[in-house]
N, CA, C and O of each residue as an XYZ file, in Angstrom:
808
protein
N      83.725    110.509     66.408
C      84.850    109.430     66.283
C      86.069    109.436     66.279
O      86.738    108.430     66.044
N      86.455    110.358     66.491
C      87.686    110.817     67.777
C      87.867    110.071     68.940
O      89.030    110.006     69.339
N      87.095    109.550     69.520
C      86.100    109.332     70.320
C      87.063    108.017     70.599
O      88.021    107.605     71.254
N      85.807    107.581     69.330
C      85.876    106.238     69.088
C      87.255    105.598     68.919
O      87.252    104.413     69.252
N      88.045    105.909     68.631
C      89.253    105.743     67.901
C      90.202    105.655     69.205
O      91.013    104.737     69.324
N      90.083    106.439     69.954
C      90.552    106.771     71.631
C      90.094    105.414     72.288
O      90.837    104.886     73.115
N      88.922    104.849     71.955
C      89.030    103.653     72.880
C      89.684    102.831     72.277
O      90.605    102.214     72.813
N      89.358    102.685     71.158
C      89.900    101.400     70.077
C      91.424    101.328     70.359
O      91.887    100.202     70.542
N      92.141    102.243     70.408
C      93.958    102.532     70.755
C      93.941    102.147     71.975
O      94.903    101.388     72.096
N      93.153    102.277     73.388
C      93.063    102.095     74.523
C      92.846    100.720     74.477
O      93.679     99.971     74.988
N      91.784    100.252     73.905
C      91.458     98.775     73.771
C      92.968     97.983     73.585
O      93.661     97.363     74.392
N      93.114     98.255     72.357
C      94.408     97.539     71.979
C      95.534     97.544     72.684
O      96.426     96.724     72.469
N      95.597     98.312     73.447
C      97.081     98.870     74.322
C      97.205     97.974     75.416
O      98.273     97.440     75.715
N      95.742     97.734     76.241
C      95.266     96.882     77.158
C      95.982     95.372     76.988
O      96.703     94.821     77.819
N      95.670     94.978     75.973
C      95.000     93.464     75.464
C      96.936     93.511     75.190
O      97.630     92.884     75.991
N      97.618     94.294     74.020
C      99.028     94.073     74.281
C      99.814     93.613     75.754
O     100.336     92.596     76.210
N      99.520     95.204     76.247
C      99.640     94.755     77.531
C      99.495     93.261     78.712
O     100.303     92.838     79.540
N      98.129     92.773     78.329
C      98.314     91.203     79.301
C      98.674     90.500     78.161
O      98.725     89.306     78.457
N      98.991     90.716     76.804
C      99.432     89.625     76.142
C     101.317     89.979     76.220
O     102.050     89.562     75.323
N     101.756     90.623     77.174
C     102.553     90.610     77.324
C     102.994     89.659     78.428
O     103.571     88.572     78.446
N     102.434     90.598     79.463
C     102.200     89.264     81.127
C     102.281     87.910     80.495
O     102.589     87.084     81.354
N     102.115     87.364     79.284
C     102.116     85.962     79.400
C     103.343     85.332     79.057
O     103.358     84.105     78.968
N     104.359     85.985     78.853
C     105.962     85.166     79.066
C     106.521     86.798     80.054
O     106.494     88.001     79.796
N     106.901     86.106     81.021
C     107.832     87.536     81.381
C     109.518     86.897     81.147
O     109.932     85.903     81.745
N     109.966     87.340     80.605
C     111.238     87.039     80.374
C     112.895     87.662     81.685
O     113.094     88.800     82.112
N     113.433     86.842     81.853
C     114.214     87.546     83.173
C     115.291     88.013     82.706
O     115.725     87.437     81.708
N     116.158     89.311     83.308
C     117.733     88.826     82.906
C     118.214     87.488     83.448
O     117.736     86.523     84.044
N     119.433     87.900     82.941
C     119.756     86.402     83.484
C     120.454     87.089     84.555
O     120.738     88.279     84.698
N     120.778     85.531     85.650
C     120.896     85.775     86.888
C     122.664     86.095     87.224
O     123.670     85.926     86.537
N     122.559     86.347     87.882
C     124.032     86.968     88.322
C     124.368     86.101     89.770
O     123.847     86.158     90.884
N     125.532     85.238     89.192
C     126.672     83.833     90.053
C     127.354     84.459     91.131
O     128.106     84.028     92.005
N     127.045     85.232     90.940
C     128.747     86.510     92.054
C     128.008     87.099     92.565
O     126.906     87.409     92.113
N     128.855     87.637     94.570
C     128.976     88.836     94.932
C     127.822     87.471     95.865
O     127.582     86.275     95.699
N     127.300     88.787     97.053
C     126.530     87.718     98.486
C     127.541     87.552     99.761
O     128.530     88.140    100.200
N     126.914     86.668    100.031
C     127.225     86.930    101.648
C     127.728     85.532    101.891
O     126.954     84.580    101.788
N     128.971     85.374    102.203
C     130.008     84.183    102.670
C     128.525     82.313    103.265
O     127.547     82.312    104.013
N     129.052     81.370    102.589
C     128.130     80.983    103.122
C     127.878     80.421    104.871
O     126.911     79.807    105.321
N     129.013     80.848    105.526
C     129.306     80.734    107.136
C     127.757     81.768    107.306
O     126.667     81.489    107.806
N     128.293     83.083    106.616
C     127.254     84.254    107.120
C     125.897     84.285    106.669
O     125.071     84.830    107.401
N     125.554     83.817    105.643
C     124.240     82.989    105.338
C     123.441     82.395    106.520
O     122.476     82.572    107.263
N     124.612     81.459    106.168
C     123.917     80.251    107.445
C     123.503     80.573    109.095
O     122.667     80.000    109.794
N     124.290     81.552    109.382
C     123.890     82.054    110.357
C     123.308     83.303    109.866
O     122.313     82.628    110.130
N     122.974     84.250    109.494
C     122.014     84.973    109.338
C     120.272     83.840    109.147
O     119.163     84.151    109.580
N     120.622     82.671    108.436
C     119.191     82.409    107.807
C     118.106     81.995    109.095
O     118.260     81.197    110.020
N     117.454     82.499    108.895
C     116.102     82.351    109.486
C     114.313     82.779    108.646
O     113.910     83.478    107.716
N     113.587     81.639    109.920
C     111.875     82.371    108.901
C     110.970     83.565    109.054
O     110.483     83.829    110.154
N     110.806     84.065    108.322
C     110.450     85.584    108.307
C     108.837     85.528    108.292
O     108.128     84.899    107.506
N     108.554     86.121    109.066
C     106.716     86.578    108.136
C     106.232     87.742    108.244
O     105.059     88.017    107.993
N     107.023     88.474    108.597
C     106.389     90.213    108.598
C     106.930     91.109    106.996
O     107.418     92.233    107.115
N     106.846     90.766    106.233
C     106.585     91.822    104.899
C     106.122     92.700    104.658
O     104.919     92.846    104.875
N     106.854     93.624    104.125
C     107.073     94.676    103.383
C     105.661     95.160    102.536
O     105.169     96.258    102.796
N     105.063     94.289    101.533
C     104.670     93.947    100.438
C     105.608     94.712     99.503
O     105.396     94.262     98.377
N     106.577     95.693     99.449
C     107.445     95.659     98.500
C     107.586     94.284     97.643
O     107.644     93.128     98.063
N     107.623     94.761     96.345
C     107.523     94.091     94.879
C     109.226     93.928     94.601
O     109.970     94.909     94.577
N     109.723     92.447     94.388
C     110.967     92.438     93.690
C     111.287     92.567     91.600
O     110.700     92.095     90.626
N     112.540     93.483     91.795
C     112.454     93.239     90.475
C     113.368     92.236     90.088
O     114.214     91.484     90.572
N     112.592     92.687     88.488
C     113.421     90.994     87.570
C     114.553     90.555     88.066
O     114.897     89.384     88.226
N     115.097     91.472     88.293
C     116.430     91.102     88.504
C     116.964     90.139     90.073
O     117.819     89.254     90.066
N     116.468     90.447     90.864
C     116.408     89.847     92.320
C     115.309     88.660     91.700
O     115.766     87.525     91.832
N     114.242     88.702     91.191
C     113.602     87.685     91.015
C     114.192     86.237     90.071
O     114.000     85.021     90.070
N     114.842     87.042     89.469
C     115.733     86.076     88.276
C     116.721     85.353     88.915
O     116.963     84.193     88.583
N     117.595     86.184     90.212
C     118.463     84.944     91.167
C     117.632     84.602     92.021
O     117.566     83.374     91.990
N     116.884     85.062     92.853
C     116.232     84.197     93.573
C     115.709     82.476     92.929
O     115.907     81.477     93.621
N     115.179     82.411     91.819
C     114.062     81.664     90.744
C     115.650     80.299     90.822
O     115.858     79.152     91.218
N     116.684     81.891     89.888
C     117.827     80.440     89.654
C     118.700     79.848     91.094
O     119.050     78.679     91.258
N     118.838     80.534     91.669
C     119.481     79.693     93.438
C     118.393     78.840     93.195
O     118.752     77.813     92.619
N     117.151     78.903     93.437
C     116.086     78.002     94.177
C     116.135     76.613     93.245
O     116.546     75.563     93.738
N     115.750     76.683     92.064
C     116.040     75.640     91.543
C     116.513     75.995     89.619
O     115.774     75.738     88.669
N     117.517     76.446     89.558
C     117.867     76.742     87.797
C     118.996     75.562     87.937
O     119.259     74.701     88.776
N     119.653     76.077     86.364
C     121.264     74.955     85.990
C     121.831     75.839     86.160
O     121.810     76.916     85.565
N     122.694     75.335     87.403
C     124.602     75.683     87.314
C     125.391     75.000     86.657
O     126.558     74.994     87.048
N     124.913     73.942     85.055
C     125.677     73.411     84.398
C     124.123     72.820     83.450
O     123.000     72.826     83.953
N     124.365     72.461     82.359
C     123.839     72.148     80.919
C     122.348     71.485     81.551
O     121.153     71.732     81.388
N     123.190     70.455     82.401
C     121.704     69.600     82.646
C     121.700     69.201     84.187
O     121.181     68.221     84.722
N     122.346     70.128     84.682
C     122.386     69.941     86.360
C     121.544     71.352     87.011
O     121.278     72.434     86.489
N     121.379     71.019     87.839
C     120.810     71.830     88.879
C     121.032     71.980     90.053
O     121.760     71.232     90.704
N     120.326     73.155     90.582
C     121.454     73.977     92.408
C     121.017     73.222     93.319
O     121.559     73.238     94.425
N     119.940     72.395     93.049
C     119.567     71.942     94.365
C     120.010     69.890     93.672
O     120.401     69.499     92.572
N     119.762     69.308     94.655
C     119.997     67.543     94.172
C     119.048     67.594     93.963
O     118.473     68.681     93.902
N     118.227     66.044     93.683
C     117.832     65.681     93.300
C     117.665     64.081     93.337
O     118.833     63.757     93.125
N     117.012     62.974     93.461
C     116.604     61.467     93.726
C     116.954     61.091     92.390
O     116.141     61.513     91.568
N     118.047     60.335     91.836
C     118.348     59.766     90.791
C     118.213     60.623     89.399
O     117.964     60.386     88.217
N     118.487     61.626     90.128
C     118.542     62.698     89.162
C     117.311     63.185     88.263
O     117.304     63.723     87.155
N     116.143     62.765     89.230
C     115.603     62.871     88.731
C     114.936     64.670     88.089
O     114.622     64.916     86.924
N     114.909     65.262     88.800
C     114.861     67.147     88.614
C     112.890     66.381     88.483
O     112.400     66.161     87.376
N     112.420     66.222     89.265
C     110.780     66.095     89.367
C     110.284     67.556     90.070
O     109.063     67.639     90.204
N     111.103     68.756     90.551
C     110.431     69.276     91.353
C     110.182     70.818     90.227
O     111.046     71.373     89.548
N     108.665     71.197     90.367
C     108.533     72.060     88.959
C     107.971     73.479     90.264
O     107.119     73.478     91.153
N     108.937     74.509     89.776
C     108.103     75.547     90.890
C     107.240     76.557     90.039
O     107.407     76.689     88.827
N     106.340     77.232     90.743
C     105.489     77.977     90.417
C     105.386     79.240     91.578
O     105.152     79.242     92.786
N     105.715     80.424     90.466
C     105.578     81.764     91.218
C     104.298     82.379     91.178
O     103.928     82.885     90.118
N     103.441     82.411     92.361
C     102.846     83.147     92.507
C     102.535     84.563     93.061
O     102.299     84.740     94.256
N     102.546     85.716     92.009
C     101.648     86.920     92.276
C     100.270     87.388     92.598
O      99.520     86.678     91.927
N      99.533     88.282     93.335
C      98.704     89.003     93.517
C      98.217     88.640     92.241
O      97.570     87.614     92.446
N      98.159     88.970     90.781
C      96.951     88.818     90.143
C      97.324     87.272     88.881
O      96.690     87.112     87.838
N      98.673     86.170     89.448
C      98.825     85.467     88.616
C      99.810     84.508     89.187
O     100.778     84.757     89.906
N      99.325     83.207     88.668
C     100.466     82.387     89.192
C     101.484     81.859     87.284
O     100.887     81.646     86.228
N     102.629     81.816     87.434
C     104.053     81.147     86.702
C     104.609     80.484     86.966
O     105.021     80.294     88.110
N     104.902     79.701     85.754
C     105.245     78.312     85.750
C     107.435     79.374     85.375
O     107.793     80.448     84.892
N     107.937     78.514     85.807
C     109.119     79.040     86.152
C     110.066     78.007     85.436
O     110.284     76.946     86.021
N     110.910     78.351     83.648
C     110.978     77.732     82.890
C     112.382     78.026     83.546
O     112.756     79.144     83.900
N     113.194     76.707     83.670
C     114.813     77.181     84.324
C     115.961     77.130     82.941
O     117.112     77.496     82.699
N     114.820     76.426     82.246
C     115.843     75.963     80.907
C     115.996     77.196     80.385
O     116.996     77.546     79.759
N     114.712     78.125     80.692
C     114.558     79.226     79.266
C     114.982     80.490     80.041
O     115.506     81.465     79.504
N     114.745     80.395     81.159
C     115.017     81.117     82.377
C     113.849     82.688     82.130
O     114.202     83.849     82.335
N     112.772     82.334     81.760
C     111.531     83.098     82.080
C     110.112     82.332     82.701
O     109.844     81.136     82.815
N     109.523     83.262     82.963
C     108.051     83.124     83.213
C     106.940     82.770     82.765
O     106.497     83.876     82.454
N     105.812     81.737     82.382
C     104.973     81.079     81.890
C     103.968     81.023     82.871
O     103.814     80.404     83.924
N     102.738     82.613     81.624
C     101.727     82.294     83.143
C     100.587     80.874     83.156
O      99.514     80.683     82.583
N     101.092     80.363     83.733
C     100.346     79.133     84.023
C      98.088     79.267     84.594
O      97.108     78.541     84.423
N      98.308     80.382     85.142
C      96.767     80.782     85.848
C      96.852     82.195     85.944
O      97.780     82.670     86.597
N      96.006     82.959     85.379
C      95.155     84.062     85.740
C      94.247     83.919     87.422
O      93.643     83.002     87.978
N      94.622     85.617     87.843
C      94.011     85.930     88.792
C      94.344     85.719     90.385
O      95.423     85.252     90.750
N      93.222     86.143     91.371
C      94.435     85.898     92.952
C      94.541     84.638     92.935
O      93.760     84.492     91.994
N      94.894     83.444     93.218
C      94.945     82.343     94.020
C      94.868     82.291     95.482
O      94.167     81.514     96.130
N      95.643     83.175     95.932
C      96.667     83.289     97.340
C      95.684     82.844     98.560
O      96.183     82.513     99.635
N      94.320     82.845     98.370
C      93.049     81.930     99.677
C      93.700     80.952     99.418
O      93.338     80.182    100.307
N      94.534     80.340     98.723
C      94.551     78.699     98.514
C      96.055     78.116     99.523
O      96.258     76.973     99.932
N      97.035     79.500     99.729
C      97.633     79.509    100.309
C      97.195     79.025    101.792
O      97.987     78.262    102.345
N      96.241     79.317    102.365
C      95.914     78.762    103.760
C      95.789     80.585    104.787
O      96.198     81.659    104.347
N      95.233     80.395    105.912
C      94.138     81.610    106.717
C      95.693     82.614    106.842
O      95.449     83.750    107.248
N      97.212     82.342    106.551
C      97.461     83.632    107.621
C      97.879     84.715    106.444
O      98.184     84.632    105.254
N      97.702     85.953    107.578
C      97.401     87.003    106.401
C      98.950     87.688    106.011
O      99.045     88.820    105.538
N      99.909     86.974    106.240
C     101.337     87.620    105.736
C     101.672     87.203    104.416
O     102.624     87.698    103.812
N     100.722     86.059    103.795
C     101.357     85.884    102.391
C     100.845     86.914    101.512
O     101.130     87.141    100.336
N     100.061     87.479    102.272
C      99.521     88.677    101.060
C     100.331     89.815    100.833
O     100.529     90.339     99.737
N     100.942     90.286    102.286
C     101.711     91.083    101.746
C     103.641     90.845    101.212
O     104.435     91.764    101.013
N     103.925     89.350    101.104
C     104.919     89.130    100.232
C     104.897     89.173     99.507
O     103.785     89.057     98.993
N     105.975     89.367     98.701
C     106.246     90.285     97.126
C     105.939     88.560     95.981
O     105.505     88.559     94.829
N     106.263     87.563     96.649
C     106.392     86.159     95.776
C     105.958     84.951     97.425
O     106.313     84.957     98.603
N     105.213     84.246     96.735
C     104.963     83.003     97.454
C     105.364     82.016     96.208
O     104.944     82.059     95.052
N     106.176     81.239     96.716
C     106.895     79.881     95.490
C     105.785     78.406     95.978
O     105.464     78.086     97.122
N     105.551     77.999     95.189
C     104.975     76.743     95.068
C     105.312     75.285     94.793
O     104.097     75.121     94.901
N     105.449     74.932     94.721
C     106.847     73.404     94.675
C     105.481     72.021     94.623
O     104.562     71.661     95.359
N     106.229     71.486     92.905
C     105.268     71.350     92.825
C     105.688     69.819     92.438
O     106.554     69.992     91.580
N     105.513     68.270     92.638
C     106.229     67.344     92.213
C     105.808     67.002     91.285
O     104.598     67.224     91.318
N     106.250     66.307     89.899
C     105.347     65.123     89.324
C     106.264     63.927     89.640
O     107.422     63.543     89.472
N     104.603     63.402     90.423
C     105.021     62.086     90.466
C     105.344     60.963     89.727
O     105.865     59.908     90.088
N     104.884     61.410     88.424
C     105.225     60.462     86.989
C     106.876     60.059     86.832
O     107.294     58.982     86.406
N     107.695     61.207     87.286
C     108.976     61.462     87.018
C     109.903     61.068     88.690
O     111.113     60.860     88.597
N     109.377     61.014     89.803
C     110.143     61.122     91.054
C     110.595     59.684     91.232
O     109.523     59.085     91.137
N     111.144     59.146     91.349
C     111.897     58.301     91.921
C     110.864     56.976     93.083
O     110.916     55.749     93.170
N     109.945     58.144     93.856
C     109.400     57.687     94.357
C     108.243     59.299     95.570
O     108.697     60.441     95.501
N     107.462     59.151     96.105
C     107.175     60.063     96.999
C     107.362     60.653     97.770
O     107.038     61.824     97.968
N     107.949     59.931     98.387
C     109.151     60.313     99.869
C     110.184     61.324     99.013
O     110.102     62.530     99.245
N     111.091     60.871     98.088
C     111.893     61.096     97.567
C     111.237     62.657     96.901
O     112.026     63.592     97.040
N     110.086     62.958     96.306
C     110.040     64.303     96.189
C     109.994     64.892     97.543
O     110.639     65.931     97.687
N     109.578     64.589     98.206
C     109.744     65.339     99.426
C     111.029     65.906     99.930
O     111.216     67.107    100.130
N     111.873     64.986    100.115
C     113.042     64.922    100.373
C     113.814     66.244     99.100
O     114.481     67.126     99.640
N     113.717     66.289     97.937
C     114.286     67.092     96.824
C     113.248     68.349     97.386
O     113.975     69.315     97.621
N     111.892     68.666     97.670
C     111.488     69.778     98.144
C     112.331     70.520     99.525
O     112.210     71.715     99.795
N     112.944     69.831    100.087
C     113.397     70.311    101.260
C     114.999     70.771    100.687
O     115.599     71.481    101.494
N     115.688     70.479     99.511
C     116.577     70.879     99.041
C     116.856     71.930     98.908
O     117.755     72.644     99.351
N     115.776     72.104     98.040
C     114.921     72.798     96.984
C     114.759     74.741     98.424
O     115.282     75.853     98.502
N     114.060     74.193     98.920
C     113.224     75.328    100.308
C     114.444     75.866    100.627
O     114.461     77.097    100.662
N     115.628     75.207    100.906
C     117.038     75.108    101.869
C     117.207     76.201    100.452
O     116.592     77.254    100.616
N     117.731     76.119     99.504
C     118.225     77.486     98.864
C     117.271     78.278     98.804
O     117.842     79.048     98.031
N     116.139     78.827     98.986
C     115.572     78.910     99.139
C     116.080     80.571    100.034
O     116.010     81.784     99.837
N     116.672     79.446    101.228
C     116.551     80.299    103.123
C     117.645     81.055    102.165
O     117.402     82.121    101.600
N     118.741     80.427    102.076
C     119.960     81.254    101.678
C     120.078     81.746    101.132
O     121.036     82.501    101.296
N     119.434     81.859    100.144
C     119.352     82.826     98.945
C     118.837     84.231    100.039
O     119.718     85.055    100.283
N     117.968     84.372    100.423
C     117.053     85.005    101.273
C     118.152     85.532    102.579
O     117.792     86.549    103.172
N     119.166     85.022    102.931
C     119.723     85.140    103.626
C     120.837     86.067    103.461
O     121.159     86.976    104.226
N     121.485     85.657    102.157
C     122.709     86.516    101.507
C     122.250     87.951    100.911
O     122.938     88.969    100.842
N     120.945     87.770    100.510
C     120.355     88.829     99.850
C     119.823     90.301    100.852
O     119.908     91.506    100.614
N     119.328     89.621    101.893
C     118.601     90.866    103.260
C     117.077     90.480    102.937
O     116.286     91.246    103.487
N     116.413     89.340    102.075
C     115.043     89.367    102.134
C     114.291     88.039    103.449
O     114.831     87.308    104.280
N     113.062     88.236    103.102
C     112.641     87.639    104.356
C     111.842     86.331    103.608
O     111.196     86.505    102.575
N     111.957     85.116    104.207
C     111.506     84.016    103.078
C     110.870     82.640    105.256
O     111.321     82.374    106.370
N     109.634     82.365    104.347
C     109.003     80.759    105.428
C     108.417     80.244    104.449
O     107.709     80.785    103.600
N     108.825     78.799    104.613
C     108.058     77.629    104.009
C     107.364     77.107    105.034
O     107.624     76.662    106.152
N     106.258     77.305    104.256
C     105.297     76.367    104.695
C     104.448     75.291    104.150
O     104.246     75.147    102.945
N     103.924     74.490    105.139
C     103.308     73.597    104.901
C     101.748     73.461    104.807
O     101.056     72.710    104.119
N     101.405     74.459    105.747
C      99.809     74.423    105.795
C      99.068     75.162    105.181
O      98.224     75.866    105.733
N      99.361     75.097    103.366
C      98.085     75.620    102.283
C      97.055     74.774    102.388
O      96.881     73.712    102.986
N      96.465     75.388    101.755
C      94.311     74.386    101.482
C      95.406     73.275    100.261
O      96.265     73.554     99.424
N      94.727     71.850    100.798
C      95.005     71.236    100.420
C      93.424     70.778     98.826
O      93.572     70.294     97.703
N      92.269     71.201     99.494
C      91.493     70.919     98.583
C      91.355     72.155     97.831
O      90.565     72.086     96.890
N      91.728     72.870     97.953
C      91.459     74.146     97.103
C      93.355     74.756     96.295
O      93.142     75.576     95.401
N      94.438     74.563     96.432
C      95.257     75.080     96.223
C      95.325     74.166     95.098
O      95.216     74.739     94.013
N      95.515     72.566     95.034
C      95.795     72.083     93.481
C      94.929     71.935     92.723
O      95.418     71.277     91.804
N      93.750     72.168     92.480
C      92.859     72.187     91.824
C      92.885     73.698     91.185
O      92.674     73.843     89.981
N      93.172     74.906     92.108
C      93.356     76.579     91.792
C      94.316     76.263     90.059
O      94.110     76.680     88.919
N      95.364     75.342     90.660
C      96.204     75.830     90.278
C      96.407     74.289     88.673
O      97.357     73.924     87.979
N      95.243     73.962     88.755
C      94.884     72.859     87.611
C      95.965     72.130     87.430
O      96.778     72.322     86.526
N      96.042     71.132     88.401
C      97.079     70.283     88.619
C      96.374     69.364     88.125
O      95.149     69.453     88.048
N      97.397     67.834     87.514
C      97.274     66.575     87.325
C      97.231     65.497     88.703
O      97.743     65.779     89.786
N      96.574     64.336     88.427
C      96.300     63.709     89.340
C      97.712     62.992     89.928
O      98.026     62.464     90.995
N      98.571     63.335     88.304
C     100.457     63.278     88.424
C     100.975     63.823     89.483
O     101.727     63.168     90.204
N     100.640     65.192     89.766
C     101.341     66.177     90.564
C     101.040     66.306     91.443
O      99.927     65.790     91.545
N     101.537     66.999     92.869
C     101.411     66.748     93.853
C     101.724     68.300     94.563
O     102.259     69.024     93.723
N     101.554     68.898     95.708
C     102.035     70.519     95.861
C     102.913     70.043     97.346
O     102.559     69.886     98.515
N     103.691     69.967     96.913
C     104.663     69.502     98.584
C     104.952     70.533     99.669
O     104.904     70.123    100.829
N     105.197     71.595     99.491
C     105.155     72.710     99.786
C     105.021     74.472     99.396
O     105.332     74.988     98.323
N     104.526     75.089    100.483
C     105.129     76.792     99.415
C     105.696     77.156     99.930
O     105.990     76.668    101.021
N     106.376     78.607     99.309
C     107.240     79.194    100.359
C     106.803     80.998     99.906
O     106.474     81.253     98.748
N     106.874     82.238    101.112
C     106.864     83.028    100.899
C     108.013     83.577    101.095
O     108.904     83.225    101.868
N     107.963     84.717    100.159
C     109.692     85.168    100.358
C     108.899     86.653     99.465
O     107.860     86.806     98.824
N     110.170     87.632     99.908
C     109.830     89.041    100.367
C     110.306     89.966    101.378
O     110.785     89.474    102.399
N     110.244     91.390    101.244
C     111.006     92.145    102.141
C     110.730     92.584    103.194
O     109.814     93.396    103.332
N     111.476     92.136    104.196
C     111.000     92.497    105.373
C     110.383     93.719    105.657
O     110.540     94.657    104.875
N     109.733     93.836    106.620
C     109.328     95.203    107.437
C     110.216     96.007    108.003
O     109.842     97.016    108.600
């Protein structure tokens, strides 16, 4: 009986832990500090050698806010054509993909499991702390071309944040268009525009 109770408790704890991961509450982003704009521009570069070290939740919150968070009640840190705000950011970890809810500043589990094989054949994507996946909602975009331009603004925000914070990053269009969209359970009105690896350099 004792062993049965222990097993039940362990099972319940495991379920609780899983439930906790359905939503990741992020701390409020820190919006001060960092390098000056000109220093960050000077340090901006693409990096492909990652240490595998994970990002803490504060750094993750700061990164996502800089990427495409809200800096005013209804405006974001990156511009968008006709203010359509059609780009969503998904955060890919080794054990699942989360949707970044910028308004609530939290991550919501979208798909469980390791989906990194959809990012392409470059081995370094497995060493990055996270891989950001930018998804355009084409029913919101002013047009498809604008969605790709808006993605460029967002990607540059990531580059500048990483340059400021000593992180490495590289944006890539060489993901698997056959594997990644269905793995993310995207609709025919959603299109992956770019992926971007972020992590601590070796």
